[in-house]
N, C-alpha and C positions, 0 to 999 in steps of 0.2 A: 737850689741849693737850699740843703736845711740849714732850719734857725734855731738860735740856741736853746728857744721853748719846744722844737722836737725831740729833744732829749730827756731822759731821766733826769732828776737831779743830783748832780756829783755827789758823790760816798761820803762822807764824814772827814774831817781832816785827819791825817795820819804825821808819825813821826819825820816825814820830808816836810812837812808846813813848817816844822820847827826847826829841821835841817837846812834847812834855803834860807831862813833869818840869819840863823848864823854863818853860813856858806860868805852870805851877804856881808858881813863883820869882816870874816877875815880876809874876803877878797881885798880889801884896802886896807888892811892892815897884818896881814900874812909875815911881812918883813919885820915886824915887831914882834914876832911869836907871843901873840898875847897870851896871857893867863886865863886860865878856866873861868875866874874870877870877871875878867873884865869879858868873855865870851857870854857867859852868863846874866851879866848885866844887860847886854846888846839886846840877850834873847827873849829878856824878862823872863826868867828864872832861875832856880839856884843852882850852882855850881854841883851838888848832888846830883839835880834833876839833869842838868846837861850831860854830866858823866855816866849816870844810868839808859841816858838818849842813844848816846853813841855806841854804847857797849850793845845795846839792843839791836842798833839798825845796821850796824855794819863791823862789830866785835872789836873793835880800836877804843882804846881810849881819846877823851878829846886832844891829846896832848900827842900822841901817835898818828892820830888821823891828819893833824893840821902839820905835822913832818912828811906825810905820805902826800900832801897836796902844794909844797914847798919847790921853789926853782932848784934847790940843790938835791932833792930827791927825784924830779925830770931828768935831771943832767945824768944822775947815776943809772935809771932806765935806759938813755937813751945810747949809755955807755958799751954794749954791745948790740946796738940797734941793726946794724947789717947782719951781723953773723949769726943772728935769730932769723931773721928770712932767709940766710944761706942755707942755714939747719934743716928749716922747712921744707927749700926747694930739691934738699941733699935727699930727704928721706920719702920725696913724692908728695909731699902734701898740696899739690897744685890742683887735687883732681878732690871726687872724692872720699870720704872719710874723715878723720878724726884731726880737722882742721884748726880746731882751738878746743877751749873747754867745753864749749856748748853742744861739740859733738855734733857741728855742722855739716851736713849735704848740700851739696846746692847744685842749679841747672840754671842756664841763661834762658832766657827768654830770645826768641829771633831776632834779628835785624830789622824784617820785613812787618812782625809783629808791634814791634818799638816805635816804626816810625809812623804808623798808622794810630797813634796816641793811644793804643790799648783798646782800639772799636774792637767790638768784638767778645773783650776780656770780662769776664764776672767777678767781681771782687766783692768781700761781704767785710765788714770792718765792725768794731765795739771798741768801749771806752773802758777798760781796766784797772784798778789800783798797782803801782809798782813802790818799789822802794825810791823812785827818783820822780814821784808825781803819779798823775790818772795817765796811763800810755794809750794811746791810739795804736790799735792791734788792725793790716788789711792780710787778707787772705784770699787766693785763688783756690780754685782743687787740686793745686798742685805742692802748694806750702804756704809758707809766709811772703808775702810782697814786700809790707812796710811794717815801721813802727815809728811813731813818733811821739811828741807828748805835747799835751796841755799846758801850756806856759804861762808863770805870770809874768809884771814888770821886774820880779826880782830874779827868775830866773834869764831874763835876758832874750838876747838870741834874737830869729829874723820871725819867727811866729806868737806874737805877744795877745793872748787874748784866753776864748773859751774852746769849748768843743767845737762848734764852728769854726773856726780859723785856724783849728787846727784838722779838724777833716779837709777845708776848703785848700790849704796848703798841699795836703795829700793829691787833692784831685787834680791840682795843677801839672802834676807828672803827667799823667794819663788822662786826657781829659776827653777821652772818647769812650772812656771804660764805662758800663754800668756797674751803680754802687748799691749795695743792700745792707740795712743796718739790720745785723745777725749778731749781738753779744754774745748767745748759747755757742755760736759756733769758734768763734773767736776765743773764749774765755781758755779752753784747753791748751791754748797758745802761751796766753800770758802765765798759766802759771807753770806750764813748762822752763818758760826762757826766764824766771824771776827764779827759782826758789835752785839753788847750784846742786841740791841735794838727786835734783832729778836731771843731772846734767850727765849722762851717760850713753855708753856708746850701745846699747842694745836698743833705743829710742832716740834717733838720730833725728834732729831738727832737720825739715826741708826747708828748705830755703829758695824762693826764684828771682833773679837778679832781671830788673826789665832798666836796660838803659842802652847807650851805645857800646861799640865794641869796648872803644878807650874805657868806659866810665866801669864795663864790668870787669876787663883785666885789673883795674886799681881794686874795685871792690875786692875780690878774687884774692887778693894780694894784703887786705885790710885781714880778711879771714885766718893768716896765717899768722900774725900777732899774739902771744900769748896772753894771756890773764897776768898782770901783773907786769908790764915790759912795755916797752913802746918804738917808737921807731919815728923817721922825720920824711917828710915830702921828698924832697933830694932821695932816700934811701928807698920809696918804694915808686919812684921815676926810676933808680935804674935798678932794678929788678923788673922792670916790665918792657926794659930796653930802650927807655927814652930818658938817659941822664939829664937833657935838657928841659924837661918837661915839666920842672917843678910844681911851677905856677899853674898850669893844666893840670895836674894830680890834683891842688889844691881845689880845685875848680870841681873837679870829679869827686874829690871827697867829700865837700860841702852838699853835692845831691844827693850822696848817699839816702835810699828811701828806705832802708831797713837797722834805725841806730840800735846800737846797742851789742846787736847778735853781729850784724857786719861792723865792727870795733873803728869807727871814725875817731872814737875820743880816745884813742890810744895811739892818733899821728898828733905830734908836735913843732912846736919851730926846732930848728938845728940847736939853739941855743938852750932849749930846756922852756922855754918858753910855753903856756899853754895856746894860744893863739885862738883864733877863733870856731865858733861852733853854731852850725846853725840852731840849738836848741838853747843855747845861751852857756857863756860858761862856768855860772853857777852850775848847770844842771854838772856841766865836763867834770867841775871839780869832785861835785857828789859822786859821780858814777865811777871817777880813778880812786879814790879816798875808797870809796865801798869793795873795791875790788882789792885792794890792796889788803885789807879786812878778811877778804876771803884768801887770797894766797896767805897772811900769815897763820889763817885757820887751818890750811890745807898742811 
């Protein structure tokens, strides 16, 4: 297992370093709809700096961003969640093609390969900057297999620590696979994934889903949720023909190895509550707010 010292020093701080501090404050005070002055004070910045930060980072004002991550907004996203998935099925989005705004095409690894814990599978990985902190990208010769995050205690979630902890979490999914540090190979994936201008049908992103049959069915359903929309665990369960399996669906969503691209962050509780996220609720709020900015810009 690599140690933290085996990796190059992390890149200097980004907008997200400040955004996550702001989100930590908003997480505890969003019901009060705090003013930009209160947000700025909590972040140790000026209101003007905070305003420009959000405009630069997600294209929204702080007020618009705050509204985008409130319960009322989430309830609005859910209002047509079932019909969103129905429409996706009706137009044939269950197979390769334009599954969502990243123009993802996918294939699933065979159950036999998964049961062997990835034995014989060669995985390359690298760490790269993203709008949501430093990302861990894992690829095979067939495409993207994993996307995780280097999380801090502010992010929360199940993987808090440095690069070594993020990698160890990913390696536990496929313990028998071979891992090779190759950031030059994974860098084009990071550039493609986090730049909305690169989301085009001419260069579809190839994704390899590695899990049980049930998990893969859940993850394929997540790919049908468009940017700026959301659905519930129950709706996902219904669409895979297991209406009573909402809890099992929740477990499969939590095991999704390809964060952001396979948008498990767009699954929320039926009340509109964001509920848990493997990489922390702070990051989940950040992604949903950032996506709201992309939607409004489009």
